[in-house]
Kinemage of the C-alpha trace (Angstrom):
@kinemage 1
@onewidth
@group {chain A} dominant
@subgroup {mainchain}
@vectorlist {calphas} color= white
{ca met a 1} P 112.944 122.508 89.892
{ca thr a 2} L 109.524 120.737 89.984
{ca leu a 3} L 109.589 117.640 92.210
{ca lys a 4} L 107.925 114.468 91.012
{ca phe a 5} L 105.684 113.435 93.971
{ca ala a 6} L 104.369 109.830 93.942
{ca ile a 7} L 101.629 108.498 96.204
{ca phe a 8} L 101.320 104.762 96.872
{ca gly a 9} L 99.120 102.656 99.021
{ca asp a 10} L 95.441 102.010 99.603
{ca ser a 11} L 92.108 103.826 99.392
{ca ile a 12} L 93.132 106.523 101.816
{ca ala a 13} L 96.187 107.267 99.565
{ca tyr a 14} L 93.875 107.167 96.555
{ca gly a 15} L 91.298 109.502 98.152
{ca gln a 16} L 88.190 107.308 98.263
{ca gly a 17} L 85.397 109.114 100.080
{ca ala a 18} L 86.485 112.638 99.251
{ca ser a 19} L 83.827 114.845 97.551
{ca ala a 20} L 86.321 116.343 95.144
{ca ala a 21} L 89.781 115.635 93.777
{ca ala a 22} L 91.083 118.706 95.441
{ca asp a 23} L 90.133 117.338 98.836
{ca thr a 24} L 92.244 114.155 98.611
{ca val a 25} L 95.550 113.723 100.503
{ca ala a 26} L 97.486 113.862 97.248
{ca gln a 27} L 96.058 117.202 96.116
{ca arg a 28} L 96.065 118.801 99.608
{ca leu a 29} L 99.712 117.885 100.160
{ca ser a 30} L 100.696 118.961 96.669
{ca ala a 31} L 99.055 122.355 97.311
{ca asp a 32} L 100.757 122.678 100.701
{ca leu a 33} L 104.074 122.063 99.093
{ca arg a 34} L 103.488 124.694 96.411
{ca ala a 35} L 102.412 127.116 99.206
{ca his a 36} L 105.807 126.552 100.788
{ca asp a 37} L 107.746 127.261 97.605
{ca leu a 38} L 108.190 123.613 96.739
{ca pro a 39} L 106.779 123.241 93.182
{ca asn a 40} L 105.725 119.646 92.434
{ca glu a 41} L 103.816 117.367 90.107
{ca val a 42} L 101.823 114.663 91.956
{ca arg a 43} L 100.808 111.329 90.631
{ca val a 44} L 98.682 108.704 92.483
{ca phe a 45} L 99.699 105.070 91.970
{ca ala a 46} L 97.673 103.958 95.032
{ca val a 47} L 94.760 101.559 94.461
{ca pro a 48} L 91.661 101.202 96.642
{ca gly a 49} L 91.669 97.930 98.580
{ca ala a 50} L 95.454 97.541 98.339
{ca gln a 51} L 97.345 95.532 100.921
{ca ser a 52} L 101.064 95.729 101.694
{ca arg a 53} L 101.741 92.868 99.304
{ca asp a 54} L 100.412 95.134 96.431
{ca leu a 55} L 103.012 97.815 97.012
{ca arg a 56} L 105.579 95.945 94.844
{ca ala a 57} L 103.483 96.339 91.708
{ca gln a 58} L 102.595 99.957 92.502
{ca val a 59} L 106.238 100.879 93.101
{ca glu a 60} L 107.221 99.142 89.864
{ca arg a 61} L 104.886 101.400 87.967
{ca gly a 62} L 105.972 104.419 89.974
{ca leu a 63} L 109.731 103.933 89.488
{ca ala a 64} L 109.221 104.254 85.685
{ca trp a 65} L 108.219 107.860 86.337
{ca arg a 66} L 111.336 108.389 88.528
{ca pro a 67} L 109.816 110.293 91.451
{ca gln a 68} L 112.072 112.275 93.804
{ca leu a 69} L 109.406 112.237 96.633
{ca ala a 70} L 107.117 109.417 97.619
{ca leu a 71} L 104.391 108.919 100.218
{ca ile a 72} L 103.147 105.497 101.202
{ca ile a 73} L 99.903 105.118 103.144
{ca ile a 74} L 99.152 101.432 103.881
{ca gly a 75} L 97.955 99.079 106.578
{ca ala a 76} L 94.200 99.405 106.942
{ca asn a 77} L 93.342 96.459 104.583
{ca asp a 78} L 96.055 94.353 106.177
{ca leu a 79} L 94.288 94.871 109.536
{ca thr a 80} L 90.809 94.096 108.229
{ca arg a 81} L 92.177 90.810 106.863
{ca phe a 82} L 94.127 89.874 110.092
{ca leu a 83} L 97.406 89.595 108.089
{ca pro a 84} L 100.646 89.042 110.130
{ca pro a 85} L 102.187 92.406 111.065
{ca glu a 86} L 105.786 91.308 110.476
{ca gln a 87} L 104.970 90.040 107.085
{ca cys a 88} L 103.287 93.306 106.123
{ca ala a 89} L 106.111 95.271 107.559
{ca ala a 90} L 108.590 93.306 105.436
{ca gln a 91} L 106.579 94.033 102.288
{ca leu a 92} L 106.518 97.753 103.235
{ca ala a 93} L 110.282 97.658 103.809
{ca asp a 94} L 110.842 96.205 100.374
{ca ala a 95} L 108.896 99.089 98.839
{ca val a 96} L 110.801 101.691 100.745
{ca arg a 97} L 114.119 100.083 99.940
{ca arg a 98} L 113.388 100.148 96.225
{ca leu a 99} L 112.254 103.783 96.278
{ca arg a 100} L 115.313 104.835 98.294
{ca ala a 101} L 117.677 102.968 95.995
{ca ala a 102} L 116.168 104.982 93.169
{ca gly a 103} L 117.005 108.159 94.924
{ca ala a 104} L 113.553 109.144 96.330
{ca glu a 105} L 112.882 110.657 99.701
{ca val a 106} L 110.152 108.482 101.247
{ca val a 107} L 107.411 109.258 103.852
{ca val a 108} L 105.401 106.419 105.323
{ca ala a 109} L 102.013 106.778 107.019
{ca pro a 110} L 101.549 103.416 108.824
{ca ala a 111} L 98.354 101.647 109.740
{ca pro a 112} L 95.587 103.764 111.211
{ca asp a 113} L 93.724 103.088 114.462
{ca leu a 114} L 90.656 101.227 113.113
{ca ser a 115} L 89.015 101.176 116.559
{ca val a 116} L 87.556 104.642 115.717
{ca val a 117} L 85.673 103.343 112.708
{ca pro a 118} L 81.838 103.617 113.503
{ca trp a 119} L 80.925 100.043 112.673
{ca val a 120} L 83.428 98.576 115.250
{ca pro a 121} L 81.348 97.474 118.252
{ca pro a 122} L 82.299 99.292 121.486
{ca gln a 123} L 83.171 96.058 123.203
{ca met a 124} L 85.695 95.274 120.437
{ca arg a 125} L 87.442 98.670 120.292
{ca ala a 126} L 90.225 97.945 122.762
{ca val a 127} L 91.158 94.730 120.953
{ca val a 128} L 91.059 96.538 117.528
{ca arg a 129} L 93.152 99.419 118.862
{ca ala a 130} L 95.751 96.991 120.252
{ca gly a 131} L 95.932 95.129 116.886
{ca ser a 132} L 96.207 98.445 115.024
{ca gln a 133} L 99.091 99.505 117.312
{ca val a 134} L 101.033 96.336 116.714
{ca met a 135} L 100.746 96.701 112.930
{ca his a 136} L 101.606 100.434 113.200
{ca asp a 137} L 104.662 99.795 115.333
{ca ala a 138} L 105.955 96.934 113.106
{ca gln a 139} L 105.561 99.132 109.955
{ca ser a 140} L 107.219 102.142 111.619
{ca arg a 141} L 110.295 100.135 112.594
{ca ala a 142} L 110.652 98.665 109.151
{ca ala a 143} L 110.148 101.921 107.335
{ca arg a 144} L 112.707 103.807 109.479
{ca ala a 145} L 115.240 100.972 109.114
{ca glu a 146} L 115.122 101.453 105.391
{ca gly a 147} L 115.596 105.246 105.535
{ca ala a 148} L 111.976 106.488 105.336
{ca arg a 149} L 110.432 109.191 107.428
{ca val a 150} L 107.354 108.075 109.431
{ca ala a 151} L 104.441 110.527 109.566
{ca asp a 152} L 101.847 109.286 112.148
{ca phe a 153} L 98.265 110.130 111.466
{ca gly a 154} L 96.915 106.678 112.323
{ca met a 155} L 97.367 106.346 116.070
{ca thr a 156} L 97.913 109.955 117.238
{ca ser a 157} L 95.362 111.780 115.058
{ca ser a 158} L 92.512 109.358 115.405
{ca ala a 159} L 90.935 111.071 118.415
{ca gly a 160} L 89.059 113.501 116.229
{ca phe a 161} L 87.572 110.709 114.134
{ca ala a 162} L 86.360 109.003 117.299
{ca val a 163} L 84.251 111.995 118.339
{ca asp a 164} L 83.328 113.606 114.962
{ca gln a 165} L 81.359 111.415 112.590
{ca asn a 166} L 81.517 114.051 109.975
{ca leu a 167} L 85.075 113.098 109.369
{ca phe a 168} L 83.797 109.833 107.792
{ca ser a 169} L 82.171 109.570 104.356
{ca ala a 170} L 78.813 107.983 103.776
{ca asp a 171} L 80.243 104.439 103.905
{ca arg a 172} L 81.312 105.081 107.527
{ca phe a 173} L 84.734 103.656 106.837
{ca his a 174} L 86.610 105.993 104.485
{ca pro a 175} L 87.362 109.610 105.405
{ca ser a 176} L 85.231 112.396 104.073
{ca ser a 177} L 86.661 115.555 102.594
{ca ala a 178} L 86.848 116.908 106.131
{ca gly a 179} L 88.552 113.744 107.286
{ca tyr a 180} L 91.116 114.064 104.545
{ca ala a 181} L 91.922 117.639 105.668
{ca val a 182} L 92.736 116.219 109.141
{ca ile a 183} L 94.947 113.496 107.616
{ca ala a 184} L 96.813 115.816 105.267
{ca gly a 185} L 97.369 118.230 108.142
{ca ala a 186} L 98.947 115.500 110.179
{ca leu a 187} L 101.251 114.514 107.268
{ca ala a 188} L 102.154 117.895 105.844
{ca ala a 189} L 105.127 118.889 107.967
{ca thr a 190} L 106.919 115.586 107.412
{ca val a 191} L 106.204 115.646 103.687
{ca arg a 192} L 107.574 119.168 103.481
{ca glu a 193} L 110.696 118.099 105.290
{ca ala a 194} L 111.189 115.196 102.836
{ca ala a 195} L 110.456 117.511 99.852
{ca thr a 196} L 113.049 120.015 101.052
{ca ala a 197} L 115.653 117.153 101.390
{ca ala a 198} L 114.731 115.899 97.870
{ca arg a 199} L 115.144 119.327 96.317
{ca ser a 200} L 118.442 119.831 98.121
{ca ser a 201} L 119.581 116.352 96.991
{ca gln a 202} L 118.643 117.090 93.404
{ca gly a 203} L 120.446 120.454 93.494
{ca thr a 204} L 123.608 118.732 94.764
{ca ser a 205} L 123.414 116.066 92.041
{ca leu a 206} L 122.966 118.733 89.306
{ca gly a 207} L 125.859 120.694 90.631
């Protein structure tokens, strides 16, 4: 069975900054699943610049395709616009709830640590990191409460970005192809776990 794998979220989910389509999170994770005997078809519904409030429209489009596996990467644009964490978490929860109700296994990658972005002044990094943590934690709680798996690349995998500028693309904000390799690597195990559960669930329903 070929799993329908849907990607929702912002520019990171979309792959902005990658040198080639094969370097994006979507294509890297799809290839990883195939390498682990989990055939899949991946479609990206993510939109660069998206905030948590935009997930509803993305999920509406995605549900028409009836995915069995979904990944949501969201939070960076909420942070840059200083949006309330609990409000953003509630919007994320709504997206997860709708996907789960449609039978999809869902993985959420919450807000990244924006303090590692090169243009953040050194004197502001502690404040930005604290704000990122608050958003990340609120999203994680909301996602888990609705039955999603949380795959953390934002707060625990950011150290590499802080010391290696090659992980950023030319705009010094979005990841480069090398940066997407780091992100996909941090998400892969959780996505495989969700894909295995989705395949098992589909097999049960077919039986």
